[in-house]
C-alpha positions in Angstrom: 28.4 -14.1 -28.9 28.7 -11.8 -32.0 26.9 -8.5 -31.7 24.8 -8.3 -34.8 21.8 -6.1 -35.5 19.4 -9.1 -35.2 20.8 -9.9 -31.7 20.0 -6.5 -30.3 16.8 -5.4 -28.6 16.1 -3.0 -31.5 18.0 -3.7 -34.7 20.7 -1.2 -35.5 20.4 0.6 -32.1 22.8 0.0 -29.2 21.0 -1.9 -26.4 21.7 0.9 -23.9 19.6 3.2 -26.1 16.9 0.6 -26.7 16.5 0.1 -22.9 16.0 3.8 -22.5 13.3 3.7 -25.1 11.5 0.7 -23.7 11.6 2.1 -20.2 9.5 5.1 -21.3 6.7 3.0 -22.8 3.5 3.2 -20.6 2.8 0.2 -18.4 -0.4 -0.7 -20.1 1.6 -1.8 -23.2 4.0 -4.1 -21.3 2.0 -7.2 -21.7 2.0 -6.7 -25.5 5.7 -5.9 -25.5 6.6 -9.1 -23.8 5.5 -11.0 -27.0 8.1 -9.2 -29.2 11.0 -11.5 -28.2 12.5 -13.4 -25.3 15.0 -10.7 -24.7 12.2 -8.1 -24.4 10.3 -10.2 -22.0 13.4 -10.8 -19.9 14.0 -7.0 -19.8 10.4 -6.2 -18.8 10.8 -8.6 -15.8 14.1 -7.3 -14.5 14.7 -5.1 -11.5 16.8 -3.0 -14.0 13.7 -1.7 -15.8 12.0 -0.7 -12.6 15.1 1.1 -11.4 15.5 2.9 -14.8 11.8 3.9 -14.9 12.2 5.3 -11.4 15.3 7.4 -12.4 13.5 8.6 -15.5 10.4 9.5 -13.4 8.3 7.2 -15.7 6.8 4.9 -13.0 3.0 4.9 -12.8 1.0 4.4 -9.6 -1.7 1.7 -9.4 -4.4 1.8 -6.7 -5.2 -1.7 -5.7 -8.1 -2.9 -3.5 -8.5 -6.2 -1.8 -12.1 -7.0 -1.1 -13.4 -9.1 1.7 -16.6 -10.9 0.6 -19.1 -13.0 2.6 -17.6 -16.1 1.0 -14.1 -17.5 1.0 -13.3 -15.3 -2.1 -11.0 -12.3 -1.6 -10.5 -10.7 -5.0 -7.9 -8.0 -5.9 -9.0 -5.1 -8.1 -7.5 -2.0 -9.7 -9.4 1.4 -9.5 -8.9 3.4 -12.7 -9.5 7.1 -12.7 -11.8 8.1 -15.5 -13.5 4.7 -15.8 -16.6 3.4 -13.9 -15.3 -0.2 -13.9 -12.2 -1.9 -12.4 -9.5 -4.3 -13.6 -9.2 -7.7 -11.9 -5.9 -9.0 -10.6 -5.1 -12.7 -9.9 -6.8 -13.9 -6.7 -4.8 -14.7 -3.6 -3.7 -18.4 -3.6 -4.2 -18.8 0.1 -7.1 -16.5 1.3 -6.4 -15.2 4.7 -8.2 -13.2 7.4 -6.5 -10.4 9.3 -3.4 -10.3 7.1 -1.1 -7.2 6.8 -0.4 -5.7 3.4 2.4 -3.6 2.0 3.9 -2.7 -1.4 7.5 -2.3 -2.6 7.8 -1.2 -6.2 5.8 -3.6 -8.5 5.2 -6.1 -5.6 2.3 -6.5 -3.2 3.2 -8.4 0.0 0.4 -10.1 2.0 1.8 -11.0 5.4 0.4 -13.7 7.7 -3.3 -13.7 8.6 -5.3 -16.7 9.7 -5.7 -19.8 7.5 -8.7 -21.9 8.6 -8.8 -19.9 11.9 -5.1 -20.4 12.7 -2.6 -17.5 12.5 0.1 -18.1 10.0 3.6 -16.9 9.0 3.1 -17.3 5.3 4.1 -14.5 2.9 2.3 -14.2 -0.4 3.7 -11.8 -3.1 2.0 -10.5 -6.2 4.3 -9.4 -9.0 2.3 -6.9 -10.9 4.5 -6.8 -14.0 3.0 -8.2 -17.1 -0.4 -9.0 -15.8 0.4 -10.1 -12.3 1.5 -13.5 -10.8 1.5 -14.7 -7.2 4.4 -16.6 -5.5 5.4 -17.5 -2.0 8.0 -15.4 -0.2 10.2 -16.2 2.8 8.1 -17.1 5.8 8.1 -14.7 8.8 9.8 -15.8 12.0 6.5 -16.0 13.8 2.8 -16.4 12.9 0.9 -13.1 12.8 -2.7 -11.9 12.6 -3.8 -8.2 12.6 -0.2 -7.0 12.5 1.2 -3.7 11.1 3.4 -3.5 8.1 5.1 -0.8 5.9 8.1 -0.1 3.7 10.9 2.2 4.5 14.5 2.7 3.3 14.5 -0.5 1.2 13.0 -2.8 3.9 9.6 -4.2 4.8 8.7 -4.1 8.5 6.2 -6.4 10.2 5.2 -5.4 13.8 2.9 -7.1 16.3 0.0 -9.4 15.7 1.7 -12.3 17.5 2.2 -13.5 21.1 3.9 -10.8 23.2 6.5 -13.3 24.3 7.8 -13.7 20.7 11.3 -12.4 20.3 10.4 -11.6 16.7 7.5 -9.3 17.7 9.0 -7.0 15.1 11.1 -8.0 12.1 12.2 -6.8 8.7 13.0 -8.1 5.2 14.8 -6.9 2.1 11.9 -7.4 -0.5 14.2 -7.1 -3.6 16.6 -9.9 -2.6 15.2 -13.3 -3.4 17.7 -14.9 -0.9 16.8 -12.5 1.9 15.3 -13.8 5.2 13.4 -12.0 7.9 15.6 -10.4 10.6 14.1 -10.0 14.1 14.3 -6.5 15.6 14.8 -5.9 19.4 11.7 -4.4 21.0 10.7 -3.5 24.5 8.6 -6.1 26.2 6.1 -3.6 27.6 5.1 -2.5 24.1 4.3 -5.9 22.8 0.8 -6.4 24.3 -1.0 -4.5 21.5 -3.2 -5.3 18.5 -2.5 -3.2 15.5 -5.0 -1.5 13.2 -3.0 0.9 11.1 0.6 1.7 9.9 2.3 4.6 8.1 5.7 6.0 7.5 6.1 9.6 8.8 9.2 11.7 9.4 11.5 8.7 8.8 9.7 6.5 11.3 7.4 3.5 11.1 4.2 4.4 13.1 2.0 1.5 14.1 -1.3 2.3 15.6 -2.7 0.0 18.2 -5.8 -0.5 20.4 -4.1 1.1 23.3 -1.5 3.7 22.2 0.6 3.6 19.0 4.3 2.8 18.8 7.0 4.4 16.7 10.1 2.7 15.3 13.1 4.6 14.0 15.3 2.3 11.8 18.0 5.0 11.9 18.7 4.1 15.5 20.9 1.1 16.4 19.1 -2.1 15.4 20.4 -3.9 18.4 18.9 -1.4 20.9 15.4 -0.9 22.2 16.0 2.9 22.2 14.8 2.9 18.5 11.2 2.5 19.9 8.9 5.0 21.5 5.3 6.1 21.8 3.7 8.1 19.0 2.8 11.7 20.0 -0.4 11.8 22.1 -2.1 14.3 19.9 -1.5 12.2 16.9 -2.7 9.1 18.7 -6.0 10.7 19.7 -6.7 12.1 16.2 -5.9 9.1 14.0 -9.2 7.5 12.9 -9.5 4.5 10.5 -7.3 4.0 7.5 -4.9 6.9 7.2 -2.4 8.0 4.5 0.7 10.2 4.4 1.0 12.6 1.5 3.9 15.1 1.2 4.8 14.6 4.8 1.3 15.2 6.2 -0.7 12.3 7.8 -4.4 12.5 6.7 -7.3 10.8 8.5 -11.1 10.8 7.9 -12.9 11.4 11.2 -16.4 10.2 12.2 -17.9 13.6 11.5 -17.1 13.3 7.8 -14.1 15.7 7.8 -10.6 15.1 6.4 -7.9 16.2 8.8 -4.1 16.4 8.4 -1.5 16.0 11.1 1.8 18.0 10.8 4.5 16.3 12.9 6.6 19.5 12.7 4.0 21.5 14.8 2.3 18.5 16.4 -1.1 19.7 15.2 -4.2 18.4 13.4 -5.8 20.7 10.8 -9.0 20.3 8.8 -8.6 20.2 5.0 -10.7 23.3 3.9 -12.5 23.8 0.6 -13.8 20.3 0.0 -16.8 19.9 2.3 -19.5 21.1 -0.1 -18.4 19.0 -3.0 -17.8 15.6 -1.4 -20.2 13.0 0.0 -20.6 12.8 3.7 -20.3 9.2 4.9 -20.0 9.1 8.6 -19.0 5.4 8.6 -15.5 6.4 7.6 -13.3 6.2 4.5 -10.2 4.6 3.2 -7.3 7.0 2.3 -4.3 6.4 0.0 -1.4 8.4 -1.5 -1.6 8.1 -5.3 1.6 9.8 -6.5 1.1 12.9 -4.3 -2.7 13.0 -4.7 -4.8 12.2 -1.6 -7.4 9.6 -2.6 -10.5 9.1 -0.5 -12.7 6.0 -1.0 -16.1 5.7 0.5 -18.0 2.4 0.6 -21.6 3.0 -0.2 -23.7 1.7 2.6 -27.2 2.5 1.3 -29.3 -0.6 1.5 -31.1 -0.4 -1.9 -33.5 -3.2 -2.3 -32.3 -4.4 -5.8 -28.6 -3.7 -5.3 -26.5 -6.7 -6.1 -23.1 -5.2 -6.6 -20.7 -3.3 -4.3 -20.2 0.3 -5.3 -17.7 2.9 -4.1 -17.3 6.6 -4.5 -13.8 7.9 -4.7 -12.1 11.3 -5.1 -8.7 12.6 -5.8 -7.7 15.7 -3.9 -4.6 17.9 -4.3 -3.9 19.4 -0.9 -1.8 22.6 -0.5 -0.3 23.6 2.8 -0.7 27.4 3.1 1.0 27.6 6.4 -1.0 29.9 8.8 -4.0 29.8 6.4 -4.2 26.0 6.8 -4.6 23.0 4.5 -6.7 23.7 1.3 -8.0 21.0 -0.9 -8.7 21.0 -4.6 -10.9 18.2 -6.0 -9.4 16.7 -9.1 -12.1 14.0 -9.6 -15.0 12.4 -7.9 -16.3 9.2 -9.4 -18.4 6.2 -8.7 -17.1 2.7 -9.5 -18.9 -0.6 -9.5 -16.5 -3.3 -8.2 -18.1 -6.4 -9.7 -18.3 -8.1 -6.3 -21.5 -8.9 -4.2 -23.2 -6.1 -2.3 -22.3 -6.4 1.4 -18.5 -6.9 0.7 -16.0 -4.5 2.2 -12.5 -3.2 1.5 -9.9 -5.3 3.4 -6.7 -3.6 2.0 -6.0 -0.5 -0.1 -2.4 -0.1 -1.4 -0.6 1.7 -4.1 2.0 -0.1 -6.2 4.3 1.8 -8.6 6.3 0.6 -11.5 
């Protein structure tokens, strides 16, 4: 095909230059840009654009909440810093209970969970580019409910939540290869009788917290050997409360006394984040934590039973934490806001993830 100005992404500019320009456009304009032409829409949906935006440090984080309501509805929302409302995302096609959730680039993966009370192996994927669209991914090797999942070194890992006898108690998937299938991972039988309630990546390992002692998996070890598995450090296990998050190599948790603590794997020690107590709300029921591009986000679900309240409300804060070594962890509050979620009062946060593209 002849290369003419009209056939290029931007007339009279080489396409390699045009791609660099388009990659720098903020994400909120992408939906509009896809109407420019078919070639622009195709570019905005390619893996190439995400890779280029990553290399140019132009990717933008998006904090997404999945809300469990008292009905069968399970909406997805986006929290926006500086705004008191939220953006709605497309609803899950197959609402599940007890699913695991993980992000990889612009994709949210919802793994398993029970459908009509029966654990499933279904994988549902939300593509957040250009408004968001759900599609089904490759099914897991076994049905899972209340499993652990995370993303490390280009692969998604699913751990537990199934019968201990399953040979695919743990498995992994390449999320960016449409032809990829789940690959079972050898695991020690004595570790399988656990129910998971949290999962993070710390020091190059996938840490899955369970009802009785967490487990650590190191994918750098031989995949055909159970030696890649081991227990998490005892001090870490005892101090991890609720939904934790890793920011800049420190694992943060919100304890039941309303304090934020950080675990440093290098010294095997929990330290309280100082400097934030007086300026943040104290909710002893716990909080949800997330890593928003190097900022520790803390989300509290307001539990006050106001007579006329009809809508779920959350408080959320962004904290920049600095590790001052012997002087401890010091936090600086960047924002503290209240957001109405547009869902009925009495709902709760089921998942909190950060997608980036």
